[in-house]
C-alpha positions in Angstrom: 51.7 5.1 23.9 50.9 8.0 21.7 47.8 7.6 19.6 47.7 8.6 16.0 44.0 9.3 14.7 43.7 10.0 10.9 42.1 13.4 10.7 40.6 13.2 7.3 40.1 16.9 6.8 43.6 17.9 7.7 45.2 15.2 5.7 43.0 16.1 2.5 43.7 19.6 2.8 47.4 18.9 2.7 46.9 16.5 -0.2 45.0 19.2 -2.1 47.9 21.5 -1.4 50.3 19.1 -2.8 48.2 18.6 -5.8 48.8 14.7 -6.0 45.6 13.7 -7.6 47.5 11.5 -9.6 45.4 11.5 -12.8 48.6 10.4 -14.5 51.4 8.4 -13.3 54.0 11.0 -14.6 52.7 14.0 -12.6 55.9 14.6 -10.9 56.3 18.5 -10.9 53.1 20.2 -10.0 55.1 23.1 -8.8 52.1 25.5 -9.6 50.1 23.9 -6.9 52.3 23.9 -3.8 55.6 25.1 -2.3 57.2 21.6 -2.2 60.0 22.9 -0.1 57.7 23.9 2.6 56.4 20.2 2.9 60.0 18.6 3.2 61.5 21.4 5.2 60.6 19.9 8.5 59.5 16.5 9.9 56.3 17.5 11.2 55.2 18.9 7.9 56.5 15.7 6.1 54.7 13.5 8.7 51.3 15.1 7.7 51.9 13.8 4.2 53.1 10.4 5.5 49.9 10.2 7.5 47.9 10.8 4.5 49.9 8.0 2.9 49.2 5.7 5.7 45.5 6.3 5.3 45.7 5.6 1.8 47.4 2.3 2.0 46.0 0.8 5.1 42.7 1.3 3.6 43.6 -1.7 1.5 43.5 -3.7 4.7 40.2 -2.6 6.1 36.6 -4.0 5.2 37.1 -7.1 7.1 34.2 -9.1 5.4 35.5 -8.7 1.9 38.0 -11.4 1.6 36.1 -13.5 4.2 33.0 -13.6 2.0 35.1 -15.7 -0.6 35.0 -18.4 1.8 32.3 -20.1 3.9 33.0 -18.3 6.8 30.7 -15.6 6.0 27.6 -15.5 3.6 26.5 -12.4 1.8 22.6 -11.9 1.1 23.4 -10.3 -2.3 25.2 -13.5 -3.5 28.7 -13.6 -4.6 29.9 -14.2 -8.1 33.5 -14.9 -6.8 32.5 -18.0 -4.9 30.7 -19.4 -8.0 33.8 -18.6 -10.2 32.0 -16.2 -12.4 35.1 -14.2 -12.7 36.5 -12.7 -16.2 39.3 -10.8 -17.1 37.2 -7.6 -17.7 36.7 -7.5 -13.7 38.5 -5.0 -11.7 40.5 -6.7 -8.8 42.6 -3.8 -8.1 45.7 -4.2 -10.3 45.9 -0.4 -10.6 47.4 0.9 -7.4 49.7 3.3 -9.1 48.3 6.3 -7.2 49.2 4.6 -3.8 52.7 3.6 -5.0 53.4 6.9 -6.3 52.7 8.4 -2.6 55.0 5.8 -1.4 58.0 6.8 -3.8 57.2 10.7 -3.2 57.9 9.9 0.6 61.2 8.1 -0.3 62.5 10.3 -2.9 61.7 13.7 -1.4 62.9 12.8 2.1 66.3 11.7 0.5 66.8 15.0 -1.2 65.6 17.2 1.7 67.6 19.1 4.2 66.2 17.0 7.0 68.8 15.4 9.4 70.1 11.8 8.3 67.9 10.3 11.2 64.7 11.9 10.1 65.4 11.0 6.5 66.2 7.4 7.5 62.7 7.2 9.4 60.8 8.9 6.6 62.3 6.6 4.0 61.4 3.7 6.3 57.8 4.7 6.4 57.9 4.9 2.5 59.2 1.6 2.0 57.1 0.0 4.5 54.1 1.4 2.9 55.4 0.4 -0.5 55.8 -3.1 0.7 52.3 -3.1 2.2 50.8 -2.2 -1.3 52.9 -4.5 -3.2 52.1 -7.5 -0.9 48.3 -6.6 -1.5 49.0 -6.9 -5.1 51.4 -9.8 -5.0 48.7 -12.1 -3.3 46.2 -11.3 -6.0 48.3 -11.1 -9.2 51.7 -12.6 -8.5 53.6 -10.7 -11.1 53.3 -6.8 -10.8 54.5 -3.6 -12.3 57.2 -2.6 -9.8 57.7 1.1 -9.7 60.7 2.0 -7.2 61.0 5.7 -8.4 58.9 8.7 -9.5 58.2 8.4 -13.0 59.2 11.0 -15.8 57.3 12.3 -18.6 59.0 10.0 -20.9 57.3 7.0 -19.1 54.0 8.6 -19.7 53.0 5.7 -22.0 52.9 3.2 -19.2 55.3 0.9 -21.1 56.6 -0.6 -17.8 57.6 -4.2 -17.6 56.2 -6.6 -15.3 58.4 -8.5 -12.8 59.8 -11.4 -14.7 58.4 -13.9 -12.3 56.6 -14.2 -9.0 59.8 -15.0 -7.6 61.2 -11.4 -8.5 58.0 -9.9 -7.0 58.8 -11.4 -3.6 62.4 -10.6 -3.8 61.8 -6.9 -4.4 59.0 -7.1 -1.6 61.6 -8.4 1.0 64.1 -5.7 0.0 61.6 -3.1 0.7 60.7 -4.8 4.1 64.2 -5.3 5.2 65.0 -1.6 4.4 61.8 -0.6 6.4 63.0 -2.7 9.3 66.3 -0.9 9.1 64.8 2.6 9.0 61.7 2.5 11.3 61.8 3.5 14.9 61.7 0.9 17.6 58.3 2.4 18.9 55.7 4.5 17.0 52.2 6.1 17.8 49.4 3.9 17.2 48.5 4.0 13.5 52.2 4.3 12.3 54.6 1.2 11.8 57.5 0.6 14.2 60.1 -2.0 13.5 57.7 -4.6 14.8 55.0 -3.8 12.1 57.8 -4.5 9.5 58.9 -7.7 11.1 55.1 -8.6 11.4 54.8 -8.0 7.7 57.8 -10.0 6.9 56.7 -13.0 9.0 53.7 -13.3 6.7 54.9 -12.5 3.2 57.7 -15.0 3.7 55.1 -17.7 4.0 53.3 -16.5 0.8 56.6 -16.2 -0.9 57.6 -19.8 -0.1 54.1 -21.2 -1.2 54.3 -19.3 -4.5 58.0 -19.7 -5.3 58.9 -23.0 -3.6 62.0 -21.4 -2.1 62.2 -23.0 1.3 64.7 -20.4 2.8 61.7 -18.1 3.3 60.4 -20.3 6.2 63.4 -19.4 8.4 63.0 -15.9 7.5 59.5 -16.0 8.7 60.5 -17.6 12.0 63.5 -15.1 12.5 60.9 -12.2 11.9 58.4 -13.4 14.3 61.1 -14.1 17.0 62.3 -10.4 16.7 58.9 -9.5 17.8 58.3 -12.0 20.4 61.8 -11.4 21.8 61.5 -7.8 22.1 58.9 -8.0 24.8 57.1 -4.9 23.4 53.8 -6.8 22.6 51.9 -9.1 24.8 48.7 -11.1 24.2 45.5 -9.5 25.3 43.3 -11.6 27.6 40.1 -9.7 26.5 39.9 -11.1 23.0 36.9 -9.5 22.2 38.1 -6.1 23.3 41.1 -6.1 20.9 38.5 -5.5 18.1 36.3 -2.9 19.6 36.4 0.1 21.9 37.5 -1.9 25.2 41.1 -2.6 24.4 41.6 -0.6 20.8 45.1 0.3 21.9 46.1 -3.1 23.4 49.7 -4.1 23.5 48.8 -7.1 21.3 48.1 -4.8 18.5 51.1 -4.1 16.5 49.6 -2.0 13.7 46.1 -0.7 13.5 44.2 1.7 11.2 42.3 4.1 13.6 39.4 6.4 13.0 38.1 9.0 15.3 34.4 9.7 16.2 34.9 13.4 15.3 34.9 12.5 11.7 33.4 9.0 11.6 29.8 7.6 11.6 28.6 4.2 11.5 27.8 4.4 7.6 31.5 5.4 7.3 32.3 1.7 8.4 29.9 0.4 5.8 31.0 -3.2 5.3 32.1 -3.8 9.1 29.4 -2.0 11.0 26.2 -0.8 8.9 26.1 -3.9 6.7 26.9 -6.2 9.7 24.1 -5.2 12.0 20.5 -6.1 11.2 17.4 -4.3 10.5 14.4 -5.7 12.7 12.2 -3.6 15.0 9.2 -4.4 17.2 6.6 -4.0 14.3 8.4 -7.0 12.9 8.2 -8.8 16.0 4.5 -8.0 16.7 3.5 -9.1 13.2 5.2 -12.5 13.2 5.3 -13.6 16.8 9.0 -12.9 17.6 9.9 -12.8 21.2 11.0 -11.0 23.3 10.4 -7.5 22.3 13.3 -5.1 22.2 13.6 -3.0 25.2 14.7 -0.1 22.8 12.8 -0.3 19.7 14.8 0.1 16.4 18.1 -0.6 18.1 18.8 -2.6 15.2 18.2 -0.7 12.1 21.0 -0.9 9.8 21.7 -2.8 6.3 22.5 -6.4 7.7 23.9 -8.2 4.6 26.6 -10.4 6.0 26.3 -13.4 8.5 28.7 -15.8 10.0 28.1 -19.6 9.1 27.8 -22.5 11.0 30.6 -24.0 9.1 32.8 -21.5 11.0 31.0 -22.0 14.2 31.7 -25.8 14.1 35.4 -25.1 14.3 35.2 -23.4 17.8 36.0 -26.6 20.0 34.3 -27.8 23.0 36.1 -29.1 26.3 34.7 -32.6 27.0 33.2 -32.6 30.6 34.2 -36.1 31.0 37.8 -35.4 30.2 38.8 -31.8 30.4 42.2 -32.3 28.8 40.4 -32.9 25.7 38.9 -30.4 23.2 36.8 -31.8 20.3 34.0 -30.8 18.0 30.7 -29.7 20.0 28.8 -32.7 18.7 31.4 -35.2 19.7 31.7 -34.5 23.4 30.6 -36.8 26.1 27.9 -34.3 27.2 26.5 -34.0 23.7 26.2 -37.9 23.3 24.7 -38.3 26.7 21.9 -35.8 26.2 21.2 -35.2 22.5 20.1 -37.9 20.1 20.5 -37.5 16.2 17.7 -38.9 14.2 16.8 -39.7 10.5 15.2 -36.6 9.0 14.4 -35.0 5.6 16.9 -32.3 6.7 20.7 -32.5 6.3 20.9 -33.0 10.1 18.4 -33.3 13.1 18.8 -33.9 16.7 16.6 -33.5 19.9 17.3 -33.4 23.6 16.7 -36.8 25.2 18.7 -36.2 28.3 19.2 -33.1 30.4 19.7 -29.5 29.8 18.7 -27.4 26.8 19.9 -27.4 23.2 21.8 -24.3 24.1 23.4 -25.6 27.2 24.8 -28.6 25.5 25.8 -26.9 22.4 27.2 -23.6 23.7 28.6 -24.3 27.2 32.3 -25.1 27.4 33.0 -23.8 23.9 36.3 -22.1 22.9 36.1 -18.6 24.5 36.6 -17.0 21.0 33.0 -18.2 19.9 31.2 -15.9 22.2 33.8 -13.2 21.8 33.2 -13.3 18.1 29.7 -14.3 17.1 26.3 -13.4 18.5 24.0 -16.4 18.4 20.9 -17.6 20.4 20.0 -16.4 23.7 23.1 -13.8 24.0 23.1 -10.2 25.0 24.0 -7.7 22.2 23.5 -3.9 22.6 21.7 -4.4 25.8 19.0 -6.7 24.2 18.4 -10.5 24.6 18.9 -11.7 21.3 17.0 -14.8 20.3 17.5 -16.7 17.0 15.3 -19.7 17.6 12.4 -20.3 15.3 10.4 -17.6 17.0 13.2 -15.6 18.2 13.4 -11.6 17.7 16.5 -12.0 15.3 15.5 -15.3 13.6 16.4 -15.2 9.9 12.8 -15.2 8.7 11.4 -12.6 11.1 11.1 -10.1 8.3 9.0 -12.7 6.3 11.4 -14.1 3.7 15.1 -13.9 2.4 14.3 -12.0 -0.5 16.0 -8.8 0.4 19.4 -7.7 -0.8 20.0 -5.9 2.5 18.4 -6.3 5.9 18.5 -10.0 5.6 20.2 -12.3 8.2 20.7 -15.6 6.6 22.3 -17.7 9.1 20.8 -17.0 12.6 24.1 -15.6 13.8 25.7 -12.2 13.8 29.1 -10.6 14.1 30.2 -9.5 17.6 34.0 -9.2 16.5 34.8 -5.9 15.1 31.5 -4.4 16.3 31.9 -1.4 18.6 29.5 -1.9 21.4 29.2 1.6 23.0 27.6 3.5 20.2 25.0 5.9 21.6 22.1 6.1 21.6 22.3 3.2 19.1 24.5 2.1 16.2 22.5 4.0 13.4 23.9 5.2 10.1 24.6 8.7 10.9 25.7 8.3 14.6 29.4 9.0 15.5 31.6 6.4 16.6 35.3 5.6 16.9 36.7 2.5 14.9 39.7 0.9 14.2 40.9 -2.1 12.1 43.6 -4.4 13.3 46.1 -5.0 10.7 48.9 -6.9 12.7 49.0 -8.3 16.2 50.9 -10.6 18.2 48.5 -13.6 18.0 49.0 -13.6 14.1 52.6 -13.6 14.3 52.6 -16.7 16.7 50.5 -18.4 13.9 52.9 -17.2 11.2 55.8 -18.7 13.1 53.8 -22.2 13.7 53.0 -22.6 10.2 57.0 -22.1 9.0 57.8 -24.6 11.7 55.3 -27.0 10.2 56.7 -26.5 6.8 60.2 -27.3 8.2 59.0 -30.4 9.8 59.3 -29.3 13.3 56.2 -30.8 14.5 56.5 -30.6 18.4 57.8 -26.9 18.3 55.0 -25.9 15.8 52.4 -27.5 18.1 53.8 -25.7 21.1 53.6 -22.4 19.2 50.0 -22.5 18.0 48.9 -23.8 21.3 49.9 -20.3 22.7 46.9 -18.6 21.1 44.7 -21.8 21.3 45.1 -21.9 25.2 45.4 -18.3 26.0 42.7 -16.7 23.8 40.6 -19.9 23.4 40.7 -21.2 26.9 41.1 -24.8 25.4 43.4 -27.5 26.5 46.5 -27.9 24.4 46.6 -29.8 21.2 48.5 -33.1 21.5 48.9 -33.6 17.9 52.1 -35.8 17.0 51.9 -36.6 13.3 52.2 -33.9 10.8 48.7 -34.6 9.4 47.1 -34.0 13.0 49.2 -30.9 13.6 48.1 -29.4 10.3 44.6 -30.1 11.3 44.8 -28.5 14.4 46.9 -25.5 13.1 44.3 -24.8 10.4 41.3 -24.9 12.6 43.4 -22.6 15.1 44.2 -20.1 12.4 40.6 -20.1 11.1 39.2 -19.1 14.5 41.9 -17.0 15.8 42.0 -14.8 12.7 38.3 -15.1 11.8 37.4 -11.6 10.2 41.0 -10.3 9.9 41.3 -10.8 6.0 43.3 -13.9 6.5 41.5 -17.1 5.7 41.1 -17.0 2.0 44.7 -16.2 1.3 45.6 -19.0 3.9 43.6 -21.5 2.1 45.4 -20.5 -1.1 48.7 -20.9 0.4 47.8 -24.1 2.0 46.7 -25.5 -1.7 49.9 -24.3 -3.1 51.8 -26.5 -0.3 49.6 -29.6 -0.7 49.9 -32.7 1.3 49.1 -32.5 4.9 48.4 -28.8 4.5 45.5 -29.5 2.1 43.7 -32.8 2.8 46.6 -34.9 1.3 45.9 -33.4 -2.0 48.9 -32.7 -4.3 50.4 -29.3 -4.4 48.4 -26.7 -6.5 45.3 -28.9 -6.4 41.6 -28.2 -5.7 40.9 -26.8 -2.2 37.8 -28.6 -0.6 37.0 -25.6 1.8 36.3 -23.4 -1.1 33.9 -25.8 -2.5 32.1 -26.7 0.6 28.5 -25.4 0.9 27.8 -22.9 3.6 25.4 -24.0 6.4 23.3 -22.5 9.2 21.6 -23.9 12.4 18.1 -23.7 13.2 16.9 -24.2 16.8 13.2 -24.9 17.1 10.8 -22.7 19.2 11.0 -24.9 22.3 14.9 -25.3 22.1 14.4 -29.0 22.6 15.7 -29.7 19.0 17.7 -28.3 16.0 18.9 -28.9 12.5 21.7 -27.8 10.3 20.8 -27.2 6.7 22.7 -26.1 3.6 22.0 -22.4 2.7 19.7 -22.2 -0.4 19.5 -18.5 -1.1 20.4 -16.7 -4.3 22.8 -19.4 -5.5 25.0 -18.8 -2.4 25.3 -22.4 -1.8 27.2 -23.0 -5.2 30.9 -23.1 -4.6 33.3 -23.5 -7.4 37.2 -23.7 -7.2 39.1 -24.1 -10.6 42.8 -24.9 -9.6 44.1 -24.3 -13.0 43.5 -20.5 -12.8 42.3 -19.6 -9.3 45.5 -19.3 -7.3 45.9 -15.8 -9.2 43.1 -13.4 -10.1 43.1 -11.9 -13.6 44.6 -8.8 -14.5 41.9 -6.4 -15.7 41.9 -6.5 -19.5 42.0 -2.7 -19.6 45.1 -2.6 -17.7 46.8 -5.0 -20.2 45.6 -2.7 -23.0 46.8 0.3 -21.3 50.3 -0.9 -20.6 50.8 -2.9 -23.8 53.5 -5.1 -22.5 51.6 -7.1 -19.7 50.9 -10.9 -19.7 47.8 -12.2 -18.3 47.8 -14.8 -15.6 47.3 -18.4 -16.7 43.9 -19.6 -18.1 42.4 -16.1 -17.7 
C-alpha cells in the first residue's frame, strides 16, 4: 500500500503560493499571487493542493482526548467547564469552518473547469466532496443547522448574509448527497492518508446513524447497514489482532485502518502531538520518588517528563469485562466474577468502596487477570510495563497520583492512578520528550468501528440476534471475550453500549454516541424517553487506590477542581450554541434552542 505523509513544509509552500489565506470568504480571485492554471494543469500539481486540504480537514478529527474529556472516560487536571454546563453563547465551539469549506469548494470547481481528463476530474471532485462532507459532519453533530456553502462565493456575497439550512433534516440530506457523490468519484484504493470509496462508505455508515437520531427518519438505518456491508463485503479491510498496534507505530498501516491522518517524524516532535502525547505522559523523576518514598526508582531517570494532564477513569476501566474462571463462557464485571467473590471481601468503610484480600492471590491478580484484552492494550495501570519501566500506581508507587505531593498543578498531575497506552507511540528514543522527533497517526475510520455502526443500525431495526452477532465480532476478536448471549433488546443495548465504549475509547466517539442514544431513548438510554437526560453524562468520575501492600483497595469519587460535578441539561445540550459573534456577523442565523 502506498503511504502518504503530510509534508507540512511543502503543503504550506503551495498554500502560500496559492494565496488562500481565506481572510474573507469572497477571496476567489487572488490572481496576483499565483498562476492558477499551473496548479490545475496536472493531477500531480492538483494533488499537492488536495493533500493540504486533507491536512486541514482531518485535523478536525485529531486530538483524541478533546471529545472524550466531555464524558467520564477521561478526567482533566485543569477542570472542564463543559462538563459543568458552564457554556454560553459567547463560547466558540467551531461554527466558523468557512476556510476549510472554501478549500473543498476550490477542489470541486477548479477540477471541473480544468483541462484534466474526465477520470482525473471525477477523482478530484470525489476528494473535494468527501472533505466537504467530513467538515459538515463535524459541524452537524455540534450545531444541527449549518450555513451550507456548495460553491465559491462571489464578491456580492461578501456581507455573509447566507442562509442556514432550514432544518437539521436538510443538513443531513445535503451531507448524504456529498457522501454519495464522493463514493461515486473516489478510487477503490488510495494511499494511506487519502480517502478511498471505503472511507466514504465508513463515513456514510456513521452519518446515517446521527441523521436518524436527529431527524427521526428510519430509512437512514438501512443506509448505514448497506454502507457497512459495502466495506465488509469488499474484503479489502480486515480486523487487526494487535489492537494496541493499530494506534501506535507497530501496526500504523494496518489493513483495519480505512482512513488515518499520518505525521512523519521528519517534521513532527512530541509537542506537536500536544494533547495526545505531551499532555498524556506524566512528569515524575527519581527526585520525586526519593523525596516521597516511591518505588521502584526509574532505570532511566526522567523518562517521564511531560505535561500529564489527562487520565482515564475507573468508570471506564470497569466496563472492560472479565472472564469468569468458574464459567469461561461468561464475561461479567470484574467485581462480579467467581474469583473475585472467592478471594476478596468488601467491607463497610468511610470510603465509597473498600475491599481486602481474604483468600488467595493479590489484589492485582484478582482484579486484572482474565480481563478484556483491550484493557491492557489501552491503559497503563499498577504493575505494568511502560517505556521499559515497571510502573506502579499503588499508594507508594512511582507513578502514584500523589507522588508529586498534591493535586494542585494544572499540568503534570495524574489524577486517577492510570495512564493512556492507546494512542501513545512506544518507540520514541531516547525518551518521549517535547522536542524529540516521532512519527504519529490518528485513526479516523477503521473496520471495527464500521461493524459497530452496523450493529447499532440493526438494533434500531429490532433485529436483535443479527445485531448481537455483529457486535460480538469485535468483542471476541479484539477483546478475547466470550460472545454476548443477550436476547432481549434491553440486554443487547447494554452489551452493545459497553462494547462501543471500550472498542472505540479515545477515538472521538463516546460523547457523540451518548447524545445519539439519548435522542433514541428507550433501551438505548436506560429506558428514559427520547431526548431525555443522559445518566452517563452526570455520573461522577472515579479512581482506584490500591494500598501499599496490595492487599486492599478502594474506589473513590474524584474531588479535584470541581471535576466531580457533572451537569447535563437535556433542554439544550443535544446541540451546542452558535457563537454569538457569528450570529451578529451573518445577520440571518437562528440560535439553537435555549441558548
